[in-house]
C-alpha positions as CSV (number, residue, x, y, z in Angstrom):
1,M,128.3,105.4,112.6
2,N,124.6,106.1,113.1
3,T,122.5,107.4,110.2
4,T,121.6,111.1,110.5
5,A,118.6,113.0,109.4
6,Q,120.8,114.7,106.8
7,D,121.4,111.4,105.2
8,V,117.7,111.0,104.6
9,F,117.3,114.6,103.6
10,D,120.0,114.2,101.0
11,S,118.3,111.2,99.5
12,F,115.0,113.0,99.5
13,E,116.4,116.2,97.9
14,G,118.2,114.0,95.3
15,M,114.8,112.9,93.9
16,F,114.2,116.3,92.4
17,A,115.5,117.5,89.0
18,D,115.4,121.1,90.1
19,K,116.3,122.5,93.5
20,Q,113.3,122.9,95.7
21,I,113.6,125.1,98.8
22,I,111.8,123.4,101.6
23,P,111.9,124.7,105.1
24,E,114.0,122.6,107.4
25,G,111.2,122.3,109.9
26,L,108.9,120.9,107.3
27,E,111.5,118.4,106.1
28,L,112.0,117.3,109.8
29,L,108.2,116.9,110.2
30,W,108.0,114.7,107.1
31,L,111.0,112.7,108.3
32,K,109.3,112.0,111.7
33,K,106.1,111.0,109.8
34,A,108.1,108.7,107.5
35,V,109.8,107.1,110.5
36,A,106.4,106.5,112.1
37,R,105.0,105.0,108.9
38,F,108.1,102.8,108.5
39,S,107.9,101.7,112.1
40,I,104.2,100.7,111.7
41,E,104.4,99.1,108.3
42,L,107.8,97.4,108.4
43,D,110.2,97.5,111.4
44,P,110.5,99.9,114.4
45,L,113.1,102.6,113.9
46,T,114.4,104.8,116.7
47,F,115.0,108.4,115.7
48,D,116.3,111.0,118.2
49,S,114.8,114.3,117.0
50,E,117.0,116.4,119.3
51,N,120.3,115.0,117.9
52,L,118.8,114.3,114.5
53,E,120.1,110.8,114.2
54,F,118.9,107.2,114.3
55,S,120.0,104.7,116.9
56,N,121.9,102.7,114.4
57,E,123.2,102.8,110.8
58,L,120.4,102.3,108.3
59,N,121.1,100.6,104.9
60,Q,120.6,102.7,101.8
61,Y,117.3,101.1,100.8
62,V,115.8,102.0,104.2
63,I,117.1,105.6,103.8
64,D,115.6,105.7,100.3
65,T,112.3,104.3,101.5
66,L,112.1,107.1,104.1
67,A,112.9,109.6,101.4
68,A,110.2,108.1,99.2
69,F,107.7,108.5,102.0
70,M,108.8,112.1,102.4
71,K,108.4,112.7,98.6
72,Q,104.9,111.3,98.8
73,M,104.1,113.9,101.5
74,Y,105.7,116.6,99.4
75,Q,103.6,115.6,96.4
76,E,100.4,115.5,98.5
77,R,101.2,119.1,99.5
78,E,101.8,120.0,95.8
79,V,98.5,118.5,94.7
80,S,96.7,120.5,97.4
81,K,98.4,123.7,96.3
82,V,97.6,123.1,92.6
83,N,94.0,122.3,93.5
84,K,93.6,125.5,95.4
85,R,94.6,127.8,92.6
86,V,91.8,129.9,91.2
87,S,89.5,128.4,88.6
88,I,86.6,130.2,87.1
89,V,83.8,128.1,85.6
90,T,80.5,129.4,84.3
91,K,78.0,127.9,81.8
92,D,79.6,129.9,79.0
93,I,83.3,129.9,79.9
94,S,85.9,128.0,81.8
95,I,89.2,129.5,82.8
96,D,91.7,127.4,84.6
97,G,95.1,128.9,85.1
98,N,96.5,125.5,85.9
99,G,96.6,124.1,82.4
100,N,97.5,120.5,82.9
101,A,99.1,121.1,86.3
102,K,96.3,119.3,88.2
103,S,96.5,116.1,86.2
104,A,100.3,116.2,86.2
105,A,100.5,116.7,90.0
106,K,97.9,113.9,90.5
107,S,99.9,111.6,88.3
108,E,103.1,112.3,90.1
109,L,101.4,111.6,93.4
110,E,100.0,108.3,92.1
111,Y,103.6,107.4,91.0
112,C,105.0,108.3,94.5
113,D,102.3,106.2,96.1
114,T,103.0,103.2,93.9
115,Q,106.8,103.6,94.5
116,S,106.3,103.7,98.3
117,K,104.1,100.6,98.3
118,E,106.6,98.7,96.1
119,M,109.5,99.7,98.5
120,I,107.5,98.4,101.4
121,F,106.7,95.2,99.7
122,D,110.3,94.7,98.8
123,Q,111.3,94.8,102.4
124,M,108.6,92.4,103.7
125,P,109.8,89.0,104.9
126,T,109.1,86.3,102.5
127,A,107.2,83.1,103.4
128,Y,110.5,81.3,103.0
129,S,112.2,83.3,105.7
């Protein structure tokens, strides 16, 4: 049985402790970008965006790698959102309604980036292959 987009979405959504409502269209866009990245950096994947399924069954680690790429895109969006919140800075006062949100969001993005890179590395052929 071929892997479906929902299989990847389930892995992606399972990465969050709390339920995030993300529009289906945005999840699909992130999946398409994740497939493109995987295809360039590792092995070509064939994804039918009309039927929302891959041309074959993907192993769980490939599914999780695609989900990790999607989470990285999600986190990039979150960092952008946090950075755009209003901050007032003058020579006498500094008001930032974000608290530690900026550094926390940035740290999470750095973690996602590292995780994605490690997953790519894990799937690279060894010199002994």
